[in-house]
N, C-alpha and C positions, 0 to 999 in steps of 0.2 A: 537749254533745259534737258533734263533726262526724262524720256517718255517711254512708256511701255504699252504694248498691244497684246492682250490675251483674248483669243477668239479663234474661230475658223479662219485659216489663212492658206490652206493647201488644196481646197476642193475647187471644182468648177461651179462656184456658187457666188451669188452677188455679195454676200457678206465678206467673203475672202477678197474679192476684187476691190471692194471699197477699202478694206483694211490695208491691203497691199499698197494701194495708190496714195492713201493719206500718209502712210508711213514713208513712202518715197518722197513726198512733198516735205515732210519734216526733216528727212535726211538732207534734202537739197538746201534747206535753210540752216544747215549746220548743227542741228540738234542730235543729241545722243539718243539712239533708238534701240530698244530691246524688244524682240518679237518671240512670243510663246504660242505656237499653234496648238489648238486643242483637237486637231483632226489629222494628225500624222504629217508625213512629209512627201507623200506620193507626187503631188503636183506643185510643191513649193517652189517659187521662182528662184533661179540661180542667183540673180543679182541681190537678193535679200538674205541669202544664207549666212553671210558674215555677221548678221545681226540676230541670229537665232540664240535663244537661251533655253536651256533645260529647266532652269530655275530662275525666277525673277527676283530682284532685290526686294528688300523690305519696304523701301519708300522711293517714290518717284515724284518729280515736279508735276507730272500730268499722266493720267491713265485713260486710255481710250479703248472701247470695246463695242464692236457691232455684233450683237448677240441677242438671244431671247432674254427679256428682262429678268427672268428667274435666275439667270446666270450672273447678273450684275454683282451680287454680293460677293461671289467668289472671284470673279475676273477683275473686279475693281477694288481689290483688297490690299493693294500695295502702296499704302499711304492714306492720309485722311483729307486730301485736298485735290481739287481739279480732277474729279472723277466724272468722265464724260461717257454716257451710255447712248449708243445709237441703235435704233430699232424702228422698223416700219411694218405696218399691218395693212392688208389690202381690203379688209372688210370694215364695216361701220361700227362694230362693237368690239372694243378691246377686251381680251380675256380678263375677267375680274381679278384673278390672282396676280396679274402683271402690274396692276396699278401701284401697289405698295412698293415693289422694287423700283419702279420708275421714280416714285417720290423720294427714294432713298439716295439717289445719285445727286451730285452737285449741279449737274445740268443734263437734261435730256435733249437729244438732238434729232427730231424728226427731219426727214429729208425734203418734204414738200409742204406747201401751204395746205393742201388737201388733207394730209394726215395730221398736221398741226391742229386743224379745226376738229377732227375727230377726237384728238386728245383733249381739247377744250371741252367738248361735249361729255367726255369722261371725267370732268372736274379736275384735270391736271392744271395747276395754275400757270398762267402766262410767265410768271417769274421763274418757273422751273424749266422753261423750255426756250429753245432757240432753233429756228429753221436753218439747217446747214445743208444746202443742196449737194448732190453728188457732182462729179466733174467728168471731163473727158480730156484726153491728151490730143488737143487739136492738131498739133504738128505731126504727130504719128499718123493720124487718120488722113490728113490732107496729103501727106507724102507717100502713103502706101501704094504699092504696085498691086493692081487688082488681080485676084485669082482668075485663071483661065478655065472656062467650062467648055464642054463639048457642044453646047447648044449653038444654033445659028440664029436663034431668035434675038431680036434687037432690044426688047423691053424686059428687064429682069426684076421681078418682085422677090422679096426676101421675107421668109418666116424664120424667126429665131427665138426659140423658147428654151431657156436653160433647164427648166424642170417641166415634165409632162403632167401638169396639175390641171384640175378641172377648170379653175378660174382663167387659165390661158385661152380657153375657148378655141381649141385647135380644130374641133369639128366644125364650129361655126365659120372660122376663117376659111377653111377648105371649101365649105358650102358656098361661100361668096365667090371664091375663085371658080368653082365648078359652074356656077350660074353665069358668070360674067364672060367666060371665054370657052372656045372649043379648040380642037387640035389644029385647025388652020390659022388661028390667030397668031400674030407675031409677038407672043409673050411666053415667058418661062417663069415658073415659080421655083426658086431655090429654097429648100427647107433644111435648116440646120436643126436637126432633131436629136433630142436626148431620148433614146428608145430603151425602155426597161420594162420588166414585168412589174405591174402595180403591186405595191406592198402595203400601201395605206389608203384610206378611204378617199383622200383628195387627189390620188394619182390615177392616171388613165394610161392605156396602152396606145402609143402612137401607131404601132404596126396594125392594130386592130381597126383604129379609126381610119387609117389610110386605106386599108383593104376594102372596108365598107364604102368609102368614098369612091374608089376606083370602080367598084361594081355599080354604084349609082350613076357615075359619069364615065362610061367606057370611052367616050370620045373627048375626054378632057384635054385641055391645053397642056403643054409640056411641063413636066415637073422633074427636078433633080433633087434627090434626097441625100444629105450628107449626115452620116451617123458617127463618123470618126472624129477624133479630137482635132480641132483646127488651131494650129500654133499661132497664126496671125489673123485675129478676127478683123483687124482693120482692113486687111486685104480682101476678106469676104465682103464686108460692107462696101468697099470701093468698087467691087465688081458688080454691084446691084444698084438699080435706079430708085427703088422705093421699098421701104419696109411695109409689110402688110401684117398687122397683128390686131385682131379685134378682141382684145382681152375683156373679160368681165370686170376686172378691177386691177389697178396697178397703183402702188403708193408713190413710185417715182418713174420707173420705166427707162432704164439706161439705154436699151436699144433704140428708142425713139430719139434720144440725144445723139447717139453714136452715128446713126445713118445721116444726120444733118452734118456732122463733122466730116463725114466721108464724101460730102457733096451731093447727097441724095435727098429724097422726099419721104414723107410718111403718110400712110392711111391707117388710122387707128380710132379707137373709141373716144367719143366726146365725154370723157369721164375719167377722173383720177388725177394722180400727181403730175402726169405729163402736161397738164394744162398750165402749169407754171411757165413752160417754155415753148409750147406749141401754139401757133396762131393760124389764122386762115391763109397766111402767106407761106408758111413752111409745112403745112399739113392739111389733109382733108379729114375733118373730124366727123366721124360717122354718128348719126343720130341714133336714138334708142330710148329705152325706158328703164327705170329702176324696178327691180323685182326682188323678191325675197331670196336670199342666198341659201342654197341647199346646205343642210347641216353637214353633209359629207364633203362639201367643197371647202369648208373652213378648217382652220388649224387650231391646235391646242384645246380651246374651250369654246365650242360652237354656241352661237346664240340664234334662237329662232327669230330674233328681231333684226339680224344683220341683213343688209341689202347689197346687191351688186348690180351691174349694168348689163342690159341685154341689147346688144347692137342690132340695128335694123339691117337685115341682109340685103334688102332691095336698095337701101341707100348706099351700102358698101359696094354693091355691083355698079351703081351709077358712078361712084367715085373712081372705081378701078378702070372702068371703060374710058372715063374722061382723061385720066392720067395716061393711059396707053395711047391715046391719040396725040398728046402733046407733052411727052415726058421732059424734053429739054426746057420748055417754058416753065413748067412747074418747078423744076430743079433750080432754074435761074431765079425764080421768085423766092425760093427758100434761102438761097445764098444772101439775099438782102437782109436777112435777119441775123446772120452769123456774127457780125461785129458786136452787137449787143449781148449775144449769148456768151461770147468769149470773155466778157467782163465779169460774168457771174459763175459760169459753169466750168471751172477748172479745178483740178485737185489742189493746186497751190492756193487757190482762193478758199477752198473748203478747209484746208489746214489753217490758213490765216485767221478765219473766223473762229476756229477752236482756240487758237493761240491767244486771240484777243479776249476770250472768255476767262483765261487763266488769272487767278488771283494770288 
């Protein structure tokens, strides 16, 4: 088949990462792939450069785009069949203006059961949708050589947020770490931070949050902050024992899958798309409650009826302390779930599902 991708493909962004890896899976299967980035070429991967196109052909056997639905009409306009739109939303009310574009594609591909059910609540027919989970390159993560850090602490937690948005609950995650440990404890928190000046209502300043946290917890446990670009994220995951992310809402949450692929464990919110693959064996799922999502935390068209999850900090502290006492045991338990995950959560499997939908 001849397949095209028109979307973000060059940024440090989940849409780019998914598009790149599904296109690699298609190439591996011998398909002809054309890529048209809509975000420049600054971080475009070298291995995919031979497949770049300034202009796409008029017709393809299949078209795939992970983008905001309002872009579907333009980005999936290269033929009249097998137009596959991918998009996920973290809040419980889909922007109303996005419904019509979703209904216009041949198949809409939410990435988790959680978001699929939100789409059903929005009256998107089951016949229009198919859940196609994201994947992970298991071999790359398993074989990665861990990054070396200056810390002498034995237990390493990882915070990894691609975008400093309100819903990532950066302050809440740091609050839990501050309460759980102090400077004499044998733990270190590695923070892969995207630090920028907020430009939109849903963005926050990591530097400001971190500064306030340090003032509140002057005797906090060790923290290492990485703000620079990391070329090999698998090596970062491999160096850490447990992902710590208490997000308010996630439609899939790739980091929670990637830490498992790297042999680690995760402590995260008991809410969202990650519950498709997280269990009590490979994660500690922090309890909490649903609350009204602040309008400023939402994207595109905020709704006063949207909800998000508020993790219980005390429960998170209990989980973190328990993991720090027996990290090897928790990681060993997590690895017992890997074989089943490898059957579903791969990029090859994601592309195979899309390929099987083609008519």
